Each structure stands twice: as C-alpha cells, then as structure tokens.
C-alpha positions as CSV (number, residue, x, y, z in Angstrom):
1,M,0.0,0.0,0.0
2,N,1.3,3.5,-0.8
3,K,2.7,5.1,2.3
4,Y,0.8,8.3,1.5
5,L,-2.5,6.5,1.2
6,L,-1.8,4.7,4.4
7,L,-1.1,8.0,6.2
8,A,-4.3,9.5,4.8
9,V,-6.3,6.6,6.1
10,L,-4.7,6.8,9.5
11,L,-5.2,10.5,9.7
12,A,-8.9,10.2,8.7
13,T,-9.4,7.5,11.3
14,L,-7.8,9.5,14.1
15,G,-9.7,12.6,13.1
16,A,-13.0,10.7,13.4
17,C,-12.2,9.4,16.9
18,G,-13.2,12.6,18.7
19,K,-16.4,13.2,16.7
20,S,-19.8,12.2,18.2
21,G,-22.8,11.1,16.3
22,S,-25.8,13.4,16.0
23,D,-28.0,11.1,18.1
24,A,-26.8,10.5,21.6
25,S,-29.2,7.7,22.0
26,S,-27.9,5.7,19.1
27,S,-24.8,3.8,19.9
28,G,-22.4,1.1,19.3
29,T,-23.3,1.3,15.6
30,T,-22.2,4.8,14.6
31,S,-19.7,5.1,11.8
32,D,-16.9,5.3,14.4
33,S,-17.9,2.0,16.0
34,A,-16.5,-0.2,13.3
35,A,-13.1,0.5,14.7
36,V,-14.1,0.1,18.3
37,K,-14.6,-3.2,20.0
38,A,-17.7,-2.8,22.0
39,I,-19.9,-4.9,24.2
40,D,-23.6,-5.2,23.2
41,F,-26.0,-3.3,25.4
42,V,-29.7,-4.2,25.8
43,T,-32.6,-2.3,27.4
44,T,-33.8,-3.3,30.8
45,Q,-37.4,-2.8,29.6
46,D,-37.5,-5.6,27.0
47,G,-34.0,-6.7,26.1
48,T,-34.0,-5.0,22.8
49,P,-30.6,-3.7,21.5
50,L,-29.6,-0.4,23.2
51,K,-27.6,1.8,21.0
52,I,-25.2,4.2,22.6
53,D,-22.9,6.5,20.6
54,V,-19.4,5.1,21.3
55,A,-18.0,8.7,21.1
56,L,-19.7,9.3,24.5
57,F,-17.3,6.8,26.0
58,A,-14.6,9.6,26.1
59,T,-12.4,8.7,29.1
60,P,-10.0,5.8,29.3
61,S,-12.1,4.1,32.0
62,A,-15.3,4.4,29.9
63,K,-13.5,3.0,26.9
64,E,-12.2,0.1,29.0
65,F,-15.8,-0.6,30.2
66,L,-17.1,-0.3,26.6
67,A,-14.6,-3.0,25.5
68,T,-14.9,-5.3,28.5
69,G,-18.0,-4.6,30.5
70,K,-15.9,-4.3,33.6
71,N,-16.0,-1.1,35.7
72,P,-12.4,0.1,36.4
73,Y,-13.7,2.5,39.1
74,I,-14.7,-0.3,41.5
75,G,-12.7,0.3,44.7
76,N,-11.3,3.6,43.5
77,D,-12.0,6.0,46.4
78,E,-11.9,9.2,44.2
79,A,-14.3,7.8,41.7
80,I,-16.6,6.5,44.5
81,A,-16.7,10.0,46.0
82,K,-17.6,11.5,42.7
83,G,-20.2,8.8,42.0
84,K,-21.9,9.6,45.4
85,K,-22.1,13.3,44.4
86,V,-23.6,12.6,41.0
87,F,-26.1,10.1,42.6
88,Q,-27.2,13.0,44.9
89,M,-27.1,15.7,42.3
90,Y,-29.5,13.8,40.0
91,S,-31.8,13.1,43.0
92,C,-31.4,9.4,42.9
93,V,-31.6,9.4,46.7
94,A,-35.3,10.5,46.5
95,C,-36.3,7.1,45.3
96,H,-33.4,4.8,46.0
97,G,-32.4,6.2,49.5
98,G,-29.3,7.9,50.7
99,H,-27.3,4.8,50.7
100,A,-28.9,3.1,47.6
101,E,-30.7,0.8,50.1
102,G,-34.1,1.4,48.6
103,A,-37.0,3.7,49.5
104,V,-39.8,4.3,47.1
105,A,-37.7,2.5,44.4
106,P,-35.8,-0.8,44.9
107,G,-32.5,-1.1,46.7
108,L,-29.5,-1.1,44.5
109,I,-26.9,-2.7,46.7
110,G,-27.8,-6.3,46.5
111,P,-27.6,-9.2,47.0
112,N,-31.2,-9.3,45.7
113,F,-32.0,-7.0,42.8
114,K,-35.4,-6.2,41.3
115,Y,-33.6,-6.7,37.9
116,A,-31.2,-9.6,38.2
117,K,-29.0,-8.1,35.5
118,N,-28.1,-5.3,38.0
119,A,-25.7,-7.7,39.7
120,T,-23.3,-7.0,36.8
121,N,-21.9,-3.6,36.0
122,K,-23.0,-3.9,32.4
123,G,-26.6,-4.6,33.5
124,M,-26.7,-1.8,36.1
125,F,-25.2,0.6,33.4
126,E,-28.0,-0.4,31.0
127,T,-30.7,0.1,33.7
128,I,-29.4,3.6,34.7
129,W,-28.7,4.7,31.1
130,H,-32.1,3.7,29.6
131,G,-34.4,3.4,32.6
132,T,-36.9,0.7,33.6
133,N,-40.5,-0.4,33.1
134,G,-41.0,0.3,36.8
135,G,-41.0,4.1,36.5
136,M,-37.4,5.1,36.4
137,G,-36.7,7.3,33.4
138,A,-33.6,7.2,31.4
139,K,-30.6,9.0,32.9
140,G,-28.2,8.8,30.0
141,I,-27.0,11.9,28.3
142,G,-29.4,12.9,25.6
143,L,-32.1,10.6,26.9
144,M,-32.9,12.2,30.3
145,D,-34.3,15.3,28.7
146,P,-34.9,14.9,24.9
147,T,-35.2,18.6,24.5
148,D,-31.6,19.0,25.7
149,P,-29.1,16.6,24.2
150,K,-26.4,17.6,26.7
151,N,-28.5,16.9,29.8
152,G,-28.0,13.6,31.6
153,I,-25.3,11.4,33.0
154,T,-22.3,10.6,30.9
155,P,-21.0,7.0,30.6
156,D,-18.0,7.9,32.9
157,E,-20.4,9.4,35.5
158,T,-22.6,6.4,35.3
159,L,-19.6,4.1,36.0
160,K,-18.7,6.3,39.0
161,I,-22.2,6.0,40.3
162,I,-22.1,2.3,40.0
163,A,-18.7,2.2,41.8
164,W,-20.3,4.1,44.7
165,I,-23.4,1.8,44.7
166,R,-21.1,-1.2,44.8
167,S,-19.1,0.4,47.7
168,M,-22.3,0.6,49.7
169,G,-23.3,-3.1,49.2
170,T,-22.6,-6.5,50.3
171,G,-19.3,-7.3,48.5
172,I,-20.8,-7.5,45.0
173,T,-18.4,-5.8,42.6
174,G,-20.3,-6.5,39.4
175,N,-17.0,-7.4,37.6
176,E,-17.3,-11.1,38.3
C-alpha cells in the first residue's frame, strides 16, 4: 500500500475518533464504532438492543468498560466519592435512598436485585442509562431530557455512580 494513502487513512481514522454522532441515544453502531470493539447493550425494559454512541465513552475508563463490561472504578475512592455526588445531584436518593438501600424504588446494593442483571456492572449501566418499566426514566446523556441533548449522565459518571453503589453493598463488585 502506498505510504501516503496509508497515512491519509490513518489521519482520517484519528480525526474521526473525537467526533460524536448526531444522536446521543444511538450507539455502538455509529460510523466510528466499526473500529471500536464494544460490548452489546440491551434495554432493561424488554432486552432489545440499546444503541449508545461510542463517542460518548470519552475517558480511558469508559473506553475500557465499553470494551470489556468491567468497571475500572470499582474500589477507586476518588471515583466513588464523585459517584456519590452525582447520585445525589440527580436526585437518585429521593427514590433509592441515601445509601442506595431502597426507599420508594428498589434497593441497588444487593444481594437481591429487582432486575437480576443489575448484579453485573453492564446490567446496572443499562438500567441507569435507559431506565426501567417500573417508573425510572432514562438518565443517559441525551435521553434524560430529549429537548436538551447535553442533559443527563455521561458513561463515565454512570460508572462512578455504579462504583459508589457497589461500595455501599454486600461485596458485589459486578465485575465477576
């Protein structure tokens, strides 16, 4: 292959890495996703494919999660503290309680979960991102308030919330 052509392809690929798709709710299948190894997400509501723009996974930790389904923030005290703040900021405490133990809505700390998939970080991410049939609306960026595509929780913040929830629980890390 001509070295200039190879360089042009490489530059075009790198240039596309920082661009996000126009629809924050469509994911994993944007034009950038062909180059990104990504786990498959499904909705908690009915198990249909959940598309999330891979460009939203902008931090190294979010990219690691996207590739593996494992939350690198588990046990990270700084991330846990940030996750607690975001949990409080988005009023999750109003329904799930101050320690995610459950109030009006189910407890999130386990070992028993209303949605069994929430025992895994991937499952809990899907539930937080896209909501449930039980009344919890989507919290993911671009989904929480459809009139404001920048409103909502980013994948990185979602992972930090999950790290905080896991720190409150019974030893479930969700990375098993």
